[in-house]
C-alpha positions as CSV (number, residue, x, y, z in Angstrom):
1,M,-8.3,-40.5,77.5
2,S,-7.9,-39.1,73.9
3,I,-9.9,-39.6,70.8
4,H,-8.7,-41.7,67.9
5,S,-8.8,-40.9,64.2
6,M,-9.8,-43.6,61.7
7,T,-7.0,-42.8,59.4
8,G,-3.6,-44.5,59.7
9,F,-0.9,-46.7,58.1
10,A,1.5,-49.3,59.5
11,R,4.1,-51.8,58.1
12,T,6.1,-54.5,59.8
13,S,8.4,-57.2,58.5
14,G,9.7,-60.5,60.0
15,Q,11.8,-63.6,59.3
16,Y,11.5,-67.1,60.6
17,G,13.5,-70.1,59.2
18,N,13.3,-69.9,55.4
19,Y,10.3,-67.5,55.5
20,S,10.3,-63.7,55.3
21,W,7.2,-61.6,55.2
22,T,5.8,-58.1,55.4
23,W,2.5,-56.9,56.8
24,E,0.9,-53.7,55.5
25,V,-2.2,-52.2,57.2
26,R,-4.2,-49.1,56.1
27,S,-7.2,-47.5,57.7
28,V,-9.7,-44.9,56.6
29,N,-13.0,-43.7,58.0
30,G,-16.0,-46.0,57.9
31,K,-19.4,-46.5,59.6
32,G,-18.4,-49.8,61.1
33,L,-15.4,-52.1,61.2
34,D,-14.8,-53.4,57.7
35,I,-11.7,-55.6,57.1
36,R,-10.4,-56.4,53.6
37,M,-7.6,-58.9,53.4
38,R,-5.1,-60.0,50.8
39,L,-3.4,-63.2,51.8
40,P,-1.0,-65.3,49.6
41,S,-2.0,-68.7,48.6
42,G,-1.6,-71.3,51.4
43,F,-2.1,-68.7,54.2
44,D,-5.9,-68.7,54.2
45,A,-5.9,-70.1,57.8
46,L,-4.8,-66.7,59.0
47,D,-8.1,-65.0,57.9
48,L,-10.1,-65.5,61.1
49,P,-7.3,-64.9,63.5
50,V,-6.4,-61.6,61.7
51,R,-10.0,-60.4,62.0
52,N,-10.1,-61.3,65.7
53,A,-6.9,-59.3,66.2
54,F,-8.4,-56.2,64.6
55,G,-11.6,-56.6,66.6
56,K,-9.7,-56.5,69.9
57,L,-8.2,-53.0,69.1
58,F,-10.6,-51.2,66.8
59,T,-14.3,-50.6,66.6
60,R,-14.6,-48.5,63.4
61,G,-12.8,-48.0,60.2
62,N,-12.3,-49.5,56.7
63,M,-9.2,-51.6,57.1
64,S,-7.1,-52.9,54.3
65,V,-4.4,-55.5,55.3
66,S,-2.0,-57.4,53.0
67,L,0.6,-60.0,53.6
68,N,3.6,-60.7,51.3
69,V,5.6,-63.8,52.0
70,S,8.8,-65.1,50.5
71,H,10.0,-68.7,51.0
72,N,13.6,-69.7,50.3
73,Q,13.2,-73.4,50.5
74,E,16.3,-75.5,50.9
75,Q,17.0,-78.1,48.3
76,A,17.8,-81.7,49.2
77,G,19.3,-82.6,45.8
78,Y,18.2,-83.2,42.2
79,R,16.4,-86.0,40.3
80,V,15.8,-86.8,36.6
81,N,12.3,-86.6,35.3
82,H,12.4,-89.9,33.4
83,E,8.9,-89.6,31.9
84,L,9.8,-86.2,30.3
85,L,13.1,-87.5,29.1
86,K,11.5,-90.5,27.4
87,Q,9.0,-88.2,25.6
88,L,11.8,-86.0,24.4
89,V,13.8,-88.9,23.1
90,G,10.7,-90.3,21.3
91,V,10.1,-86.9,19.7
92,M,13.7,-86.7,18.4
93,Q,13.5,-90.3,17.0
94,D,10.3,-89.3,15.1
95,I,12.1,-86.2,13.7
96,Q,15.1,-88.3,12.6
97,K,12.7,-90.6,10.7
98,D,11.3,-87.7,8.8
99,I,14.6,-85.8,8.5
100,P,17.5,-88.3,8.4
101,T,20.1,-85.5,8.3
102,V,19.2,-84.3,11.7
103,S,21.8,-85.4,14.2
104,A,20.9,-87.2,17.5
105,P,20.8,-85.0,20.6
106,S,23.6,-85.2,23.1
107,V,23.1,-86.2,26.7
108,D,24.3,-82.8,27.8
109,G,21.7,-81.2,25.5
110,L,18.9,-83.3,26.8
111,M,19.8,-82.7,30.4
112,G,19.9,-79.0,29.8
113,L,16.3,-78.9,28.7
114,R,13.9,-77.3,31.2
115,G,12.1,-79.8,33.5
116,V,14.4,-82.8,32.7
117,I,16.4,-82.2,35.9
118,E,14.3,-81.2,38.9
119,P,15.4,-80.0,42.4
120,I,14.2,-82.1,45.3
121,E,12.7,-79.8,48.0
122,E,12.3,-80.8,51.6
123,S,8.8,-81.4,52.7
124,E,7.3,-79.3,55.5
125,S,5.5,-81.0,58.4
126,E,2.1,-79.8,59.7
127,E,3.8,-78.8,63.0
128,E,6.4,-76.8,61.2
129,R,3.7,-75.1,59.1
130,A,1.7,-74.3,62.2
131,D,4.8,-72.7,63.9
132,V,5.4,-70.5,60.8
133,L,1.7,-69.3,60.8
134,K,1.9,-68.6,64.5
135,V,5.0,-66.4,64.2
136,I,3.7,-64.5,61.2
137,L,0.4,-63.8,63.0
138,S,2.2,-62.6,66.2
139,S,4.2,-60.2,64.1
140,L,0.9,-58.6,63.0
141,E,0.4,-57.4,66.5
142,N,3.4,-55.0,66.0
143,A,1.7,-53.5,62.9
144,L,-1.6,-53.2,64.7
145,Q,0.0,-51.4,67.7
146,S,1.8,-49.1,65.3
147,L,-1.5,-48.4,63.5
148,L,-3.2,-47.7,66.9
149,E,-0.5,-45.2,67.8
150,H,-0.8,-43.5,64.4
151,R,-4.6,-43.2,64.8
152,G,-4.1,-41.9,68.3
153,S,-1.6,-39.2,67.3
154,E,-3.9,-38.1,64.5
155,G,-6.8,-38.0,66.9
156,A,-4.9,-35.8,69.3
157,R,-4.4,-33.2,66.5
158,M,-8.1,-33.5,65.5
159,Q,-9.2,-32.9,69.1
160,E,-7.5,-29.5,69.1
161,V,-9.4,-28.6,66.0
162,L,-12.7,-29.8,67.4
163,D,-12.1,-27.9,70.6
164,T,-11.5,-24.8,68.6
165,H,-14.8,-25.3,66.6
166,L,-16.8,-25.8,69.9
167,S,-15.3,-22.5,71.2
168,E,-16.3,-20.8,68.0
169,I,-19.9,-22.1,68.4
170,A,-20.0,-20.9,72.0
171,D,-18.8,-17.5,71.0
172,L,-21.4,-17.2,68.3
173,C,-24.1,-18.2,70.8
174,T,-23.0,-15.3,72.9
175,K,-23.2,-13.0,69.9
176,V,-26.8,-14.2,69.2
177,E,-27.7,-13.6,72.8
178,A,-26.3,-10.1,72.7
179,C,-27.9,-9.3,69.4
180,A,-30.7,-6.7,70.0
181,A,-33.1,-8.6,67.7
182,A,-32.8,-11.6,70.0
183,Q,-33.8,-9.8,73.1
184,P,-37.4,-10.1,74.3
185,A,-37.7,-6.4,74.8
186,A,-36.7,-5.7,71.2
187,I,-39.1,-8.4,70.0
188,K,-42.0,-6.9,72.1
189,A,-41.3,-3.3,70.8
190,R,-41.3,-4.4,67.2
191,L,-44.6,-6.3,67.6
192,V,-46.2,-3.4,69.5
193,R,-45.2,-1.1,66.6
194,Q,-46.7,-3.4,64.0
195,L,-49.9,-3.9,66.0
196,K,-50.4,-0.2,66.3
197,D,-50.2,0.1,62.5
198,V,-52.7,-2.7,62.1
199,M,-55.1,-1.3,64.6
200,A,-54.9,2.2,63.0
201,D,-56.2,0.7,59.7
202,L,-58.5,-1.8,61.3
203,P,-59.8,-0.4,64.6
204,E,-62.6,-3.0,64.8
205,L,-60.1,-5.8,65.6
206,D,-60.5,-7.4,69.0
207,E,-57.7,-6.2,71.3
208,E,-57.8,-9.4,73.4
209,R,-57.3,-11.5,70.3
210,I,-54.5,-9.3,69.1
211,A,-52.8,-9.7,72.5
212,Q,-53.0,-13.5,72.2
213,E,-51.6,-13.4,68.7
214,A,-48.8,-11.1,69.9
215,A,-47.9,-13.5,72.7
216,V,-47.7,-16.4,70.3
217,L,-45.5,-14.4,67.9
218,M,-43.2,-13.4,70.7
219,T,-42.8,-17.0,71.8
220,K,-42.0,-18.1,68.3
221,A,-39.5,-15.4,67.7
222,D,-37.7,-16.0,71.0
223,V,-34.4,-17.9,70.4
224,R,-33.4,-18.4,74.0
225,E,-34.5,-22.1,73.9
226,E,-32.3,-22.7,70.9
227,L,-29.4,-21.1,72.7
228,D,-29.9,-23.2,75.8
229,R,-30.0,-26.4,73.7
230,L,-26.9,-25.3,71.7
231,R,-25.0,-24.7,74.9
232,A,-26.1,-28.1,76.3
233,H,-24.9,-29.8,73.1
234,I,-21.5,-28.0,73.4
235,D,-21.1,-29.3,77.0
236,G,-22.1,-32.8,75.8
237,A,-19.6,-32.7,72.9
238,R,-16.8,-31.7,75.3
239,D,-17.7,-34.4,77.7
240,L,-17.5,-37.0,74.9
241,L,-14.2,-35.7,73.7
242,A,-12.8,-35.8,77.3
243,K,-13.9,-39.5,77.6
244,G,-12.1,-40.4,74.4
245,S,-12.8,-43.0,71.7
246,P,-15.0,-44.6,70.7
247,C,-17.3,-41.6,70.6
248,G,-17.6,-40.8,66.8
249,R,-21.2,-42.1,66.5
250,K,-22.4,-40.0,69.4
251,L,-20.7,-36.9,68.2
252,D,-22.2,-37.4,64.8
253,F,-25.6,-37.5,66.4
254,L,-24.8,-34.3,68.3
255,C,-23.9,-32.7,65.0
256,Q,-27.4,-33.4,63.7
257,E,-28.8,-31.7,66.9
258,F,-26.5,-28.7,66.4
259,N,-27.8,-28.3,62.8
260,R,-31.4,-28.6,63.9
261,E,-31.0,-25.8,66.5
262,A,-29.1,-23.6,64.1
263,N,-31.7,-24.0,61.4
264,T,-34.5,-23.1,63.8
265,L,-32.5,-20.0,65.0
266,C,-32.1,-18.8,61.4
267,S,-35.8,-19.4,60.6
268,K,-36.7,-17.2,63.6
269,A,-34.3,-14.4,62.7
270,Q,-36.1,-11.1,62.0
271,D,-32.9,-9.1,61.8
272,V,-30.0,-9.0,59.3
273,D,-27.4,-9.2,62.0
274,L,-29.0,-12.2,63.6
275,T,-29.3,-13.9,60.2
276,R,-25.6,-13.4,59.5
277,I,-24.6,-14.8,62.9
278,G,-26.9,-17.8,62.3
279,L,-25.3,-18.5,58.9
280,D,-21.8,-18.3,60.5
281,L,-23.0,-20.7,63.2
282,K,-24.2,-23.2,60.5
283,A,-20.8,-22.9,58.7
284,V,-18.8,-23.7,61.9
285,I,-21.1,-26.6,62.8
286,E,-20.5,-28.1,59.3
287,Q,-16.8,-27.8,59.8
288,F,-17.2,-29.6,63.1
289,R,-19.3,-32.3,61.5
290,E,-16.7,-32.9,58.7
291,Q,-14.0,-33.5,61.4
292,V,-16.3,-35.8,63.4
293,Q,-16.7,-38.1,60.4
294,N,-13.2,-39.4,60.9
295,I,-13.4,-40.1,64.6
296,E,-13.5,-43.7,65.8
């Protein structure tokens, strides 16, 4: 099972009777599933069914869906708007009273005025309207499947990048472990050297207390626990990627844990090489986190 990106686009068109339409769907990353619709007037009944259709296929993403509909309605004939015609004739008569030289309008002229002759359009029954809405809604499924495939193909490419980042994190953990400053023996040698210098200046210090403090310092400087947790997080991230979407939220939580261990490792670093490796580790973790933000 593969992971899915939250980025995608799809378009589908259809035709039924005198209706033709186009669905357009866009998706970008988001914390949850947020659907924004733009439906033409008279198609508000599609709002809830469209949201339900998205909810069956997607769990996260900011979705933008629009529907454009054209209706080429057949005409059953024409009729004369007598009320408008009477008003126009009355206006002309008033004008002739004020300006006698104005000639009376011709019948052709009056009939040519906008609105005097109106087309008679066939009415649409509720059953016919319901059939149209059903067909338009069913065509949305094609767009959603296309969007799902687009997000899946984008997710496959992202998975390769994420696997690379995890391998880089694992390699850096190996470098940390191999770094002389991270080895218990090196830590012990450095502390013994520092304690000898202190005791030379202050010989009255209690040796038992010094030994206790040295043990505490060695424990605090040891990064093996951070390395163990980092490797556990790597295994957890790979397991989530293998299971596939939806896993974005869990991976985002793991990124926080990655960062926490990397910060602790850097704070314990007593060596330039170890500090440099720790900073490289934080940089790769940040790259990993940026990619994770777009996973469903």
